[in-house]
C-alpha positions as CSV (number, residue, x, y, z in Angstrom):
1,M,134.9,-239.8,101.9
2,S,131.8,-241.0,99.9
3,I,128.6,-240.2,101.7
4,L,130.5,-238.1,104.2
5,M,130.7,-235.3,101.6
6,P,127.0,-234.6,101.3
7,L,126.7,-235.0,105.1
8,L,129.3,-232.3,105.5
9,A,127.6,-230.2,102.9
10,A,124.5,-230.3,105.2
11,V,126.6,-229.2,108.2
12,Y,128.2,-226.3,106.3
13,S,124.8,-225.3,105.0
14,A,123.4,-224.9,108.5
15,I,126.5,-222.9,109.7
16,G,126.3,-220.8,106.5
17,V,122.7,-219.8,107.1
18,I,123.5,-218.4,110.6
19,L,126.6,-216.5,109.4
20,N,124.7,-215.2,106.3
21,K,122.0,-213.9,108.6
22,I,124.5,-212.2,110.9
23,A,126.2,-210.4,107.9
24,L,122.9,-209.3,106.3
25,S,120.7,-208.5,109.2
26,Y,123.0,-207.7,112.1
27,Q,126.0,-206.2,110.4
28,K,123.7,-204.8,107.7
29,V,126.2,-205.1,104.8
30,G,123.4,-204.9,102.2
31,H,122.4,-207.9,100.0
32,R,123.7,-206.3,96.8
33,Q,127.2,-205.6,98.1
34,F,127.2,-208.9,99.9
35,L,126.3,-210.9,96.8
36,V,128.9,-209.3,94.6
37,F,131.8,-209.7,97.1
38,L,130.6,-213.2,98.1
39,F,130.7,-214.5,94.5
40,F,134.0,-212.9,93.8
41,S,135.4,-214.6,96.9
42,L,133.8,-217.9,95.9
43,F,135.5,-217.8,92.5
44,F,138.8,-216.7,94.1
45,L,138.9,-219.6,96.5
46,S,137.8,-222.1,93.9
47,A,140.5,-220.8,91.5
48,I,143.2,-221.4,94.1
49,L,142.1,-225.0,94.5
50,Y,141.6,-225.6,90.8
51,P,145.2,-226.8,90.0
52,F,144.7,-229.6,92.6
53,L,141.1,-230.6,92.1
54,G,139.9,-229.2,88.9
55,T,139.5,-231.0,85.5
56,I,137.5,-230.0,82.4
57,D,136.8,-232.2,79.4
58,P,137.4,-230.4,76.1
59,R,133.9,-231.3,75.0
60,A,132.6,-228.9,77.6
61,F,133.5,-226.1,75.2
62,T,131.1,-227.2,72.5
63,S,128.1,-225.1,71.8
64,D,125.5,-227.3,73.4
65,Y,127.3,-227.6,76.7
66,L,128.3,-223.9,76.8
67,F,124.5,-223.2,76.4
68,L,123.8,-225.4,79.4
69,L,126.5,-223.6,81.4
70,F,125.0,-220.2,80.4
71,L,121.5,-221.4,81.6
72,I,123.1,-222.5,84.9
73,I,124.7,-219.1,85.4
74,I,121.5,-217.1,84.6
75,I,119.3,-219.4,86.8
76,A,121.9,-219.2,89.7
77,S,122.1,-215.4,89.4
78,I,118.3,-215.0,89.7
79,Y,117.7,-217.4,92.6
80,N,120.7,-216.1,94.6
81,I,119.2,-212.6,94.5
82,L,115.9,-213.9,95.7
83,F,117.5,-216.2,98.3
84,Y,119.7,-213.5,99.9
85,H,117.3,-210.6,99.7
86,A,114.6,-212.7,101.5
87,L,117.2,-213.9,104.1
88,E,118.1,-210.2,104.7
89,K,114.5,-209.1,105.3
90,E,112.9,-212.2,106.9
91,K,113.3,-213.9,110.3
92,I,115.1,-217.2,109.8
93,I,112.0,-219.2,110.9
94,E,109.8,-217.5,108.4
95,W,112.4,-217.7,105.6
96,Q,113.0,-221.3,106.3
97,L,109.3,-222.1,106.1
98,V,109.7,-221.7,102.3
99,I,113.3,-222.9,101.9
100,M,112.5,-226.2,103.6
101,L,110.3,-227.1,100.6
102,T,113.4,-227.1,98.4
103,P,114.2,-230.8,99.0
104,L,110.6,-231.8,97.9
105,S,110.7,-229.7,94.8
106,T,114.2,-230.9,93.9
107,I,113.3,-234.5,94.3
108,I,110.2,-234.2,92.2
109,I,111.8,-232.2,89.4
110,A,115.0,-234.4,89.3
111,S,112.8,-237.5,89.1
112,I,110.9,-236.0,86.2
113,F,113.9,-234.9,84.1
114,L,116.6,-237.4,85.1
115,R,115.7,-241.0,84.2
116,A,118.6,-242.4,86.2
117,E,117.1,-240.8,89.4
118,R,113.8,-242.7,89.1
119,N,114.3,-245.1,92.0
120,L,111.0,-245.6,93.7
121,G,112.5,-246.4,97.1
122,V,114.7,-243.3,97.1
123,F,111.9,-241.2,95.8
124,L,109.5,-242.3,98.6
125,A,112.3,-241.8,101.2
126,G,112.8,-238.2,99.8
127,I,109.1,-237.5,100.1
128,V,108.9,-238.8,103.7
129,A,112.0,-236.8,104.7
130,S,110.6,-233.6,103.1
131,V,107.2,-234.0,104.8
132,A,108.9,-234.7,108.1
133,L,111.0,-231.5,107.7
134,F,107.9,-229.5,106.8
135,A,105.8,-230.8,109.6
136,S,108.5,-230.1,112.2
137,H,108.3,-226.4,111.4
138,L,104.6,-225.9,111.4
139,N,102.7,-224.6,114.4
140,R,99.7,-222.4,115.0
141,R,101.7,-219.1,114.8
142,H,103.8,-219.9,111.8
143,H,101.4,-220.9,109.0
144,L,101.9,-220.5,105.3
145,N,101.0,-216.9,104.7
146,F,103.5,-215.6,102.2
147,D,104.8,-212.0,102.1
148,V,106.5,-210.4,99.1
149,F,109.9,-211.8,99.9
150,Q,108.5,-215.3,100.5
151,K,106.7,-215.1,97.2
152,G,110.1,-214.5,95.6
153,L,111.3,-217.6,97.2
154,L,108.5,-219.6,95.6
155,L,110.3,-218.9,92.3
156,Y,113.5,-220.1,94.0
157,L,111.8,-223.4,94.7
158,I,111.6,-223.9,90.9
159,L,114.9,-222.5,89.8
160,Y,117.1,-224.3,92.3
161,P,116.0,-227.8,91.3
162,L,116.3,-226.9,87.6
163,E,119.9,-225.8,88.2
164,A,120.5,-229.1,90.0
165,V,119.3,-231.0,87.0
166,L,121.5,-229.0,84.6
167,V,124.5,-229.3,86.9
168,K,124.1,-233.1,87.0
169,E,124.2,-233.1,83.2
170,L,127.6,-231.2,83.1
171,L,129.3,-233.1,85.9
172,F,130.5,-235.8,83.5
173,L,132.6,-233.1,81.8
174,Y,133.7,-231.1,84.8
175,S,135.0,-232.1,88.2
176,P,132.8,-230.7,91.0
177,L,135.3,-228.0,91.8
178,A,135.9,-226.9,88.2
179,L,132.2,-226.6,87.5
180,Y,131.6,-224.6,90.7
181,M,134.6,-222.3,89.8
182,V,133.2,-221.6,86.3
183,R,129.7,-221.1,87.7
184,T,130.7,-218.6,90.4
185,L,132.8,-216.6,87.9
186,G,129.8,-216.4,85.6
187,V,127.4,-215.4,88.4
188,F,129.9,-212.8,89.7
189,I,130.1,-211.2,86.3
190,V,126.3,-211.2,85.9
191,L,125.7,-209.7,89.4
192,F,128.5,-207.1,89.0
193,I,127.0,-205.9,85.7
194,W,123.5,-205.9,87.1
195,Y,124.1,-204.0,90.3
196,L,126.8,-201.6,88.9
197,F,125.2,-200.7,85.6
198,L,121.7,-202.1,84.9
199,A,119.9,-201.9,88.3
200,P,120.6,-198.2,88.8
201,Y,119.3,-197.4,85.3
202,I,116.3,-199.9,85.2
203,K,115.1,-199.9,88.8
204,G,116.6,-196.6,90.1
205,E,118.7,-198.4,92.7
206,P,121.7,-196.5,94.2
207,K,125.1,-197.4,92.6
208,L,127.0,-200.2,94.1
209,T,129.5,-199.1,96.7
210,F,131.4,-200.7,99.6
211,S,132.1,-197.4,101.4
212,N,130.1,-198.5,104.5
213,W,132.0,-201.9,104.8
214,R,134.6,-202.4,107.5
215,A,137.3,-205.0,107.9
216,K,135.0,-207.3,110.0
217,N,132.5,-207.3,107.1
218,Y,135.0,-208.5,104.6
219,K,136.4,-211.1,107.0
220,L,133.0,-212.6,107.8
221,C,132.0,-212.7,104.1
222,F,135.3,-214.4,103.3
223,V,134.6,-217.1,106.0
224,I,131.1,-217.6,104.6
225,A,132.6,-218.0,101.1
226,L,135.1,-220.6,102.4
227,L,132.2,-222.6,103.9
228,A,130.1,-222.2,100.8
229,V,132.9,-223.5,98.5
230,L,133.1,-226.6,100.7
231,Q,129.4,-227.0,100.9
232,M,128.7,-226.7,97.2
233,V,131.7,-228.7,96.0
234,F,130.6,-231.5,98.3
235,T,127.0,-231.1,97.1
236,Y,128.2,-231.4,93.5
237,Y,130.3,-234.5,94.5
238,G,127.1,-236.0,95.8
239,Y,125.1,-235.1,92.6
240,K,127.9,-236.8,90.5
241,H,128.4,-240.0,92.6
242,F,125.1,-240.5,94.4
243,G,122.5,-238.6,92.3
244,V,120.5,-235.5,92.8
245,V,117.7,-237.2,94.7
246,F,119.8,-239.1,97.2
247,T,122.1,-236.1,97.9
248,T,119.0,-233.9,98.4
249,I,117.7,-236.4,101.0
250,V,121.0,-236.0,102.9
251,L,120.9,-232.3,102.6
252,T,117.4,-232.3,104.2
253,L,119.4,-232.5,107.5
254,G,120.6,-228.9,106.9
255,P,117.5,-227.1,108.2
256,I,117.4,-229.4,111.3
257,L,121.1,-228.6,111.9
258,T,120.3,-224.9,111.6
259,Y,117.9,-225.2,114.5
260,I,120.4,-227.1,116.5
261,A,122.9,-224.3,115.9
262,D,120.2,-221.9,117.1
263,V,119.9,-223.9,120.3
264,I,123.7,-223.9,120.9
265,I,124.4,-220.3,119.8
266,L,121.2,-218.5,120.6
267,K,120.2,-220.7,123.5
268,E,116.8,-221.4,122.1
269,R,114.9,-224.4,123.4
270,L,115.2,-227.6,121.3
271,K,111.6,-228.8,120.5
272,K,110.7,-232.4,120.5
273,R,109.2,-232.3,117.0
274,I,112.6,-231.1,115.6
275,V,114.3,-234.1,117.3
276,L,111.6,-236.5,115.9
277,A,112.1,-235.0,112.4
278,A,115.8,-235.5,112.6
279,I,115.3,-239.2,113.5
280,V,112.9,-239.6,110.6
281,I,115.2,-237.9,108.1
282,L,118.2,-240.0,109.3
283,A,116.1,-243.1,108.8
284,C,115.2,-242.0,105.3
285,V,118.9,-241.5,104.5
286,V,119.7,-245.0,105.7
287,Y,116.7,-246.5,103.8
288,A,117.7,-244.6,100.6
289,N,121.2,-245.9,101.0
290,I,119.9,-249.5,101.2
291,A,117.5,-248.9,98.2
292,L,120.5,-247.9,96.1
293,G,122.4,-251.1,97.1
294,R,125.2,-249.2,98.9
């Protein structure tokens, strides 16, 4: 499987964005209900697979590593709220203008905090791939003028890479599936407590309810969860075996594939600059692979 796993993660990411948008903006399931049910489903599916793919080193239960796990859960809880709330309210093209900066921020932060990730060739390939992705989305109408939801995503650009660094530190004690299972359980608990008890009291939000959900909403959310489990386990596999920077370069294909999905599903015209960016990014993946001696 090797490099195929992060490549598949990019594919599942692109499909997931489209399905998430359908659930949040077209079926109007509500980002609060969606997040709680999604993370319950993520944990449930991961737990089913755990007997076959899950391993945890006993050292993971020492205080230092439990603290790192706690940080991962809190960081993931915060940025997922920002991520899905913005996706619910924004058009995909506007939302992705900010999200596409994630590879760049991840590569920079991983290179700062993870000494093993400091390969100049891979770093430069990551910068080129990120710039190509960014340039492919800029035009005269879609400039960088951030609204309140996009400003929330700017915090996501910091939190997501920090989590990636912490995840990398724990992957020598957990298998990718095991770490993802524990993480999703923790995030589910945090989100459940926040939306059911704390948010109504602190922010005056209505209490969490699924009364407006129908069978099609649960089915779509469960399909999204299945894709997300595959995407994130494959991403963690990439972090563990290839490193955060290299895996991020491969995942840069995700936004490009999202637009290709738009062309196929929504019949939008495929723009030349998107094709050019895809070629540049693929070249960067090949170059990074060579730089790592693979």
